[in-house]
C-alpha positions in Angstrom: 170.2 21.7 28.4 167.7 18.8 28.7 165.0 20.8 27.0 167.3 21.4 24.0 168.0 17.7 23.8 164.3 16.9 23.7 163.7 19.4 20.9 166.5 17.6 18.9 164.9 14.2 19.5 162.1 14.5 17.0 164.6 15.5 14.2 167.0 12.6 14.9 164.2 10.0 15.3 162.8 10.9 11.9 166.1 9.6 10.4 165.0 6.2 11.6 162.0 6.3 9.2 161.5 6.9 5.5 158.8 9.5 6.1 160.7 12.8 6.6 157.6 14.4 5.1 156.6 16.2 8.3 153.5 17.8 6.7 152.0 14.5 5.7 152.6 13.0 9.1 151.0 15.9 10.9 148.1 16.2 8.6 147.0 12.6 8.3 148.2 11.4 11.7 150.6 8.6 12.6 148.0 6.0 11.8 148.3 6.8 8.1 152.0 7.7 7.9 155.4 6.9 9.2 156.1 5.8 12.7 157.8 8.9 14.2 158.6 7.7 17.7 159.0 11.2 19.3 161.4 11.0 22.3 164.7 9.2 22.0 163.9 6.4 24.3 167.0 4.2 25.1 166.9 0.7 23.8 167.0 -1.4 20.6 164.0 -1.2 18.2 163.1 -3.3 15.2 160.7 -1.4 13.0 159.4 -1.5 9.4 156.6 -1.0 6.9 155.3 -3.0 4.0 153.2 -1.2 1.4 152.1 -2.7 -1.8 149.2 -3.3 -4.2 148.2 -3.9 -7.8 148.7 -1.1 -10.4 147.6 -0.5 -13.9 149.7 1.9 -16.2 148.9 2.6 -19.9 150.9 4.0 -22.9 154.2 2.1 -22.1 156.9 2.1 -24.7 156.6 2.1 -28.6 153.5 -0.1 -28.6 151.7 2.1 -26.0 151.0 -1.0 -24.0 149.2 -1.3 -20.7 150.6 -3.2 -17.8 149.1 -4.8 -14.6 151.7 -5.5 -11.9 152.8 -5.2 -8.3 155.2 -2.2 -7.9 158.8 -2.7 -6.9 160.0 0.7 -5.5 157.0 2.4 -3.8 153.3 2.3 -3.3 152.0 5.0 -0.9 155.4 4.6 0.8 158.5 2.5 0.0 158.7 -0.8 2.0 161.5 -1.0 4.5 162.7 -2.5 7.8 165.3 -1.3 10.2 167.1 -1.4 13.5 167.5 1.7 15.7 169.7 1.7 18.8 169.8 4.5 21.4 171.9 4.7 24.6 171.6 7.3 27.3 175.1 8.4 28.1 174.1 10.8 30.9 174.5 14.5 31.2 172.1 15.2 28.4 174.0 13.0 25.9 172.8 10.1 23.8 174.3 7.9 21.2 172.2 6.6 18.3 172.6 4.3 15.3 170.2 3.4 12.5 170.5 0.5 9.9 167.6 0.7 7.5 167.0 -1.6 4.5 164.7 -1.0 1.6 163.1 -4.0 -0.2 160.8 -4.7 -3.2 157.6 -6.3 -1.9 156.9 -7.9 -5.3 160.0 -10.1 -5.2 161.6 -9.6 -1.7 164.8 -8.4 -3.3 166.9 -5.4 -2.0 166.4 -2.0 -3.5 169.0 0.9 -3.5 171.1 -1.0 -6.0 171.2 -4.2 -3.9 172.6 -2.6 -0.7 171.7 -4.4 2.5 171.2 -1.1 4.4 170.7 1.2 1.4 168.2 3.5 3.0 170.3 4.6 6.0 173.4 3.4 7.8 174.8 5.8 10.4 175.9 6.3 14.0 175.6 9.6 15.9 175.9 11.5 19.1 173.1 13.8 20.4 173.8 16.5 23.0 172.7 20.0 24.1 174.8 21.5 21.3 173.1 19.6 18.5 173.6 16.2 16.8 176.4 14.8 14.7 176.0 11.7 12.6 178.4 9.8 10.2 177.6 7.2 7.6 175.0 6.9 4.7 172.5 9.7 5.3 169.8 11.7 3.6 170.6 15.0 2.0 169.1 18.0 3.8 166.8 18.7 0.8 165.0 15.5 1.7 164.2 16.7 5.2 163.1 20.1 3.8 160.1 18.7 2.0 157.5 19.6 4.6 155.1 21.1 1.9 155.0 17.9 -0.3 151.6 16.4 0.7 151.9 13.2 -1.4 155.6 12.6 -0.9 156.8 9.2 -2.2 153.4 8.1 -3.4 153.6 6.0 -6.5 151.8 8.8 -8.4 152.8 12.3 -7.3 154.2 15.6 -8.4 157.6 14.4 -7.1 157.9 12.3 -10.2 159.0 15.5 -11.9 162.2 15.3 -9.9 162.7 11.8 -8.5 166.0 12.8 -6.8 164.1 14.5 -4.0 162.7 11.3 -2.5 165.9 9.4 -2.9 168.5 12.0 -2.0 171.0 10.0 0.0 174.8 10.3 0.2 177.5 7.9 1.3 180.6 8.8 3.4 178.6 11.7 4.9 178.9 13.9 8.0 175.8 15.6 9.3 175.2 18.3 11.9 171.7 19.3 13.1 170.6 21.9 15.7 166.9 22.5 16.7 165.9 25.4 18.9 162.2 26.0 19.4 160.5 25.7 16.0 163.8 26.4 14.1 166.0 23.7 12.7 169.4 24.3 11.0 171.4 21.5 9.5 174.2 20.7 7.1 175.5 17.5 5.4 178.8 17.0 3.7 179.8 13.9 1.7 183.4 12.9 1.1 182.2 10.6 -1.8 178.5 10.5 -2.5 177.9 7.1 -4.1 180.2 4.3 -5.1 177.5 1.6 -5.6 175.0 3.0 -8.2 176.1 2.7 -11.8 177.4 5.9 -13.4 174.5 6.1 -15.8 172.2 6.2 -12.8 174.1 9.1 -11.2 176.5 7.0 -9.2 180.1 8.3 -8.6 183.4 6.8 -7.7 183.2 7.5 -4.0 186.1 9.1 -2.1 188.8 10.0 -4.6 192.4 10.6 -3.5 193.3 12.1 -6.9 190.6 14.8 -7.2 189.5 16.7 -4.1 186.2 17.8 -5.8 185.2 14.5 -7.4 182.0 13.0 -6.1 181.5 15.4 -3.2 178.1 16.6 -2.1 176.9 19.4 0.2 173.4 20.3 1.5 172.0 22.9 3.9 168.6 23.2 5.6 166.8 26.1 7.4 163.3 25.3 8.7 160.7 26.8 11.0 157.5 25.0 12.1 154.7 26.4 14.2 151.5 24.5 15.3 149.5 25.5 12.2 152.1 26.4 9.5 155.7 25.7 8.5 158.3 26.9 6.0 161.6 25.3 4.9 164.4 26.1 2.5 167.3 23.9 1.3 170.4 24.0 -0.9 171.8 20.8 -2.4 174.8 20.4 -4.7 176.4 17.3 -6.2 179.8 17.4 -7.8 180.6 15.1 -10.8 183.6 13.0 -11.5 182.2 9.6 -12.5 183.6 9.7 -16.0 182.1 8.6 -19.3 178.4 7.5 -19.2 177.6 9.7 -16.1 175.3 12.7 -16.2 178.2 14.5 -14.5 181.3 13.1 -16.0 183.8 15.7 -14.8 184.4 17.0 -11.2 184.1 20.6 -12.4 180.5 19.9 -13.3 177.8 20.4 -10.6 174.1 19.7 -10.2 172.6 22.3 -7.9 169.0 22.6 -6.4 167.5 25.4 -4.4 164.1 24.7 -2.8 161.6 26.6 -0.7 158.3 25.1 0.4 155.7 25.1 3.2 152.3 24.3 4.5 149.3 25.8 6.3 146.6 23.9 8.3 143.0 24.9 8.3 141.3 22.6 10.8 141.0 19.1 9.1 142.6 20.4 5.9 146.2 21.2 5.1 147.6 22.9 2.0 151.2 22.6 0.9 153.2 24.1 -1.9 156.8 24.5 -3.1 159.2 25.8 -5.7 162.6 24.3 -6.8 165.1 25.9 -9.2 167.8 23.5 -10.6 171.0 24.4 -12.4 172.4 21.2 -14.0 175.8 21.6 -15.7 175.8 17.9 -16.8 173.6 15.8 -19.1 169.9 16.7 -18.8 168.8 14.3 -21.5 170.5 12.5 -24.5 172.2 15.3 -26.4 171.0 18.0 -24.0 173.5 19.5 -21.5 173.9 22.5 -19.2 170.3 23.5 -18.6 168.3 25.1 -15.8 164.8 24.0 -14.8 161.9 25.1 -12.6 159.6 22.8 -10.7 156.6 23.9 -8.6 153.8 22.1 -7.0 150.6 22.6 -4.9 148.6 20.0 -3.0 146.3 19.4 -0.1 145.1 16.8 2.5 141.6 16.7 3.9 140.3 14.5 6.7 136.4 14.4 6.5 136.5 11.9 9.4 139.6 10.6 11.4 139.6 7.3 9.5 139.6 8.8 6.0 142.3 10.9 4.3 141.9 12.5 0.9 144.9 13.9 -1.1 145.2 15.9 -4.3 148.3 17.3 -5.9 149.4 19.1 -9.0 153.0 19.8 -10.2 154.7 21.3 -13.2 158.3 21.1 -14.6 159.8 23.3 -17.3 163.4 23.0 -18.6 164.9 26.1 -20.2 165.0 26.1 -24.0 163.6 22.7 -24.4 160.3 20.7 -24.7 161.4 18.3 -21.9 158.9 19.5 -19.3 155.7 17.9 -18.0 152.8 18.2 -15.6 151.5 15.7 -13.1 148.1 15.5 -11.3 147.6 12.8 -8.7 145.0 11.9 -6.0 144.7 9.4 -3.2 141.9 8.2 -0.9 142.9 6.2 2.3 140.9 4.3 4.9 142.7 3.8 8.2 141.6 0.5 9.9 144.0 1.2 12.8 147.3 2.9 13.7 149.1 0.2 11.8 147.0 -0.8 8.8 145.4 1.2 6.0 144.0 0.5 2.5 143.9 3.1 -0.3 143.3 3.8 -4.0 145.5 6.2 -5.8 145.7 7.5 -9.4 147.8 9.9 -11.5 148.2 11.4 -15.0 151.3 12.8 -16.6 151.0 15.4 -19.4 154.3 15.3 -21.3 155.7 18.0 -23.5 156.8 17.1 -27.0 160.2 15.6 -26.1 159.5 14.5 -22.6 159.2 10.8 -21.6 158.4 11.2 -17.9 156.5 8.3 -16.5 153.6 8.5 -14.1 154.7 5.3 -12.5 157.0 5.8 -9.5 156.8 2.2 -8.5 158.6 0.7 -11.5 162.4 0.3 -12.1 163.9 3.1 -14.2 162.8 2.7 -17.9 160.3 0.0 -17.3 157.2 2.2 -17.7 158.3 5.2 -19.7 156.1 6.4 -22.6 157.3 7.6 -26.0 158.3 11.3 -26.2 155.2 13.6 -25.9 152.9 10.8 -24.9 150.7 11.2 -21.8 150.2 8.4 -19.3 147.7 7.3 -16.6 148.1 5.0 -13.7 145.8 3.5 -11.0 146.8 1.5 -7.9 144.8 -0.3 -5.2 147.0 -0.9 -2.2 147.4 -1.9 1.5 150.0 -0.7 4.0 151.0 -2.2 7.4 153.7 -0.8 9.8 155.4 -2.6 12.7 
């Protein structure tokens, strides 16, 4: 019974961090990545991370302008702080809560549409049978991304589907069970988002008039061994936000199926993945009801323990359209300590004829987009400190 509870602890503790990208944490070590605390030690913990720098991005807007600025949303990781509380209830049971706030280091303002605890806000019970949590939680597709070596880096293949790094749901119930290297989990939302505007994918929250409106469901199956891992996830959002929403009606759904994994070769790790999406809503202005395919491959190499080198390539194609794109991104990090690192990162987006995907994951939506079919390059020099 106690052994099962310990195996669960790593999974639940990760919810107290933004990382969730198990591959990156394992490959580059805790000095470079999120502060995964391991065992569920009773007590109250204040934790956080601030990560920022100065970036340059070209080919922005009709004038193809260049911009030099401090990013708002992410650098190598999004900045955040949080509170985590754990109580030992005896008999192999623990209670846990997490309140986690995301902020913009350039201005100090709140991210996640101005929510105080927009990253996570939940309370749960951990026992030998698994773990149950209730509140604002990540979708299981987020936890499945063990093969994404650059994760939420400001320039990364993940820019081809930005939902993956921000897949959270309100009014949610989560169940997780870990046995050995296996993890199975499910999350169900009674109303996935009542804060974000409809045009940004928000919904009306819990609806007494329409049982399908604004619901969400996600499933995870994962296996990790010492030198390799594989994970699959299913994620579905139901519409119902009305006019102006990508999914105006509750009969419309946006569904993703993902499989990805990684393999370690000494100081090197290679990760790859594939995602198929069926979107019954608005894909782009005037374009509805399309499917798409997104795949990526990347790697991390540590020539010495203080240096981490990352390289990643991703490609998106949207059926029957020229809305796809490719992204190549790289990063070099130097780790001064377990808490502090500096890095330089760069990326380039190759847009198809009608695509306006930006290479800049650190800017607010629309602030860095190029004209249709225009490629874009970005470079950032940054520093990260965790506490």
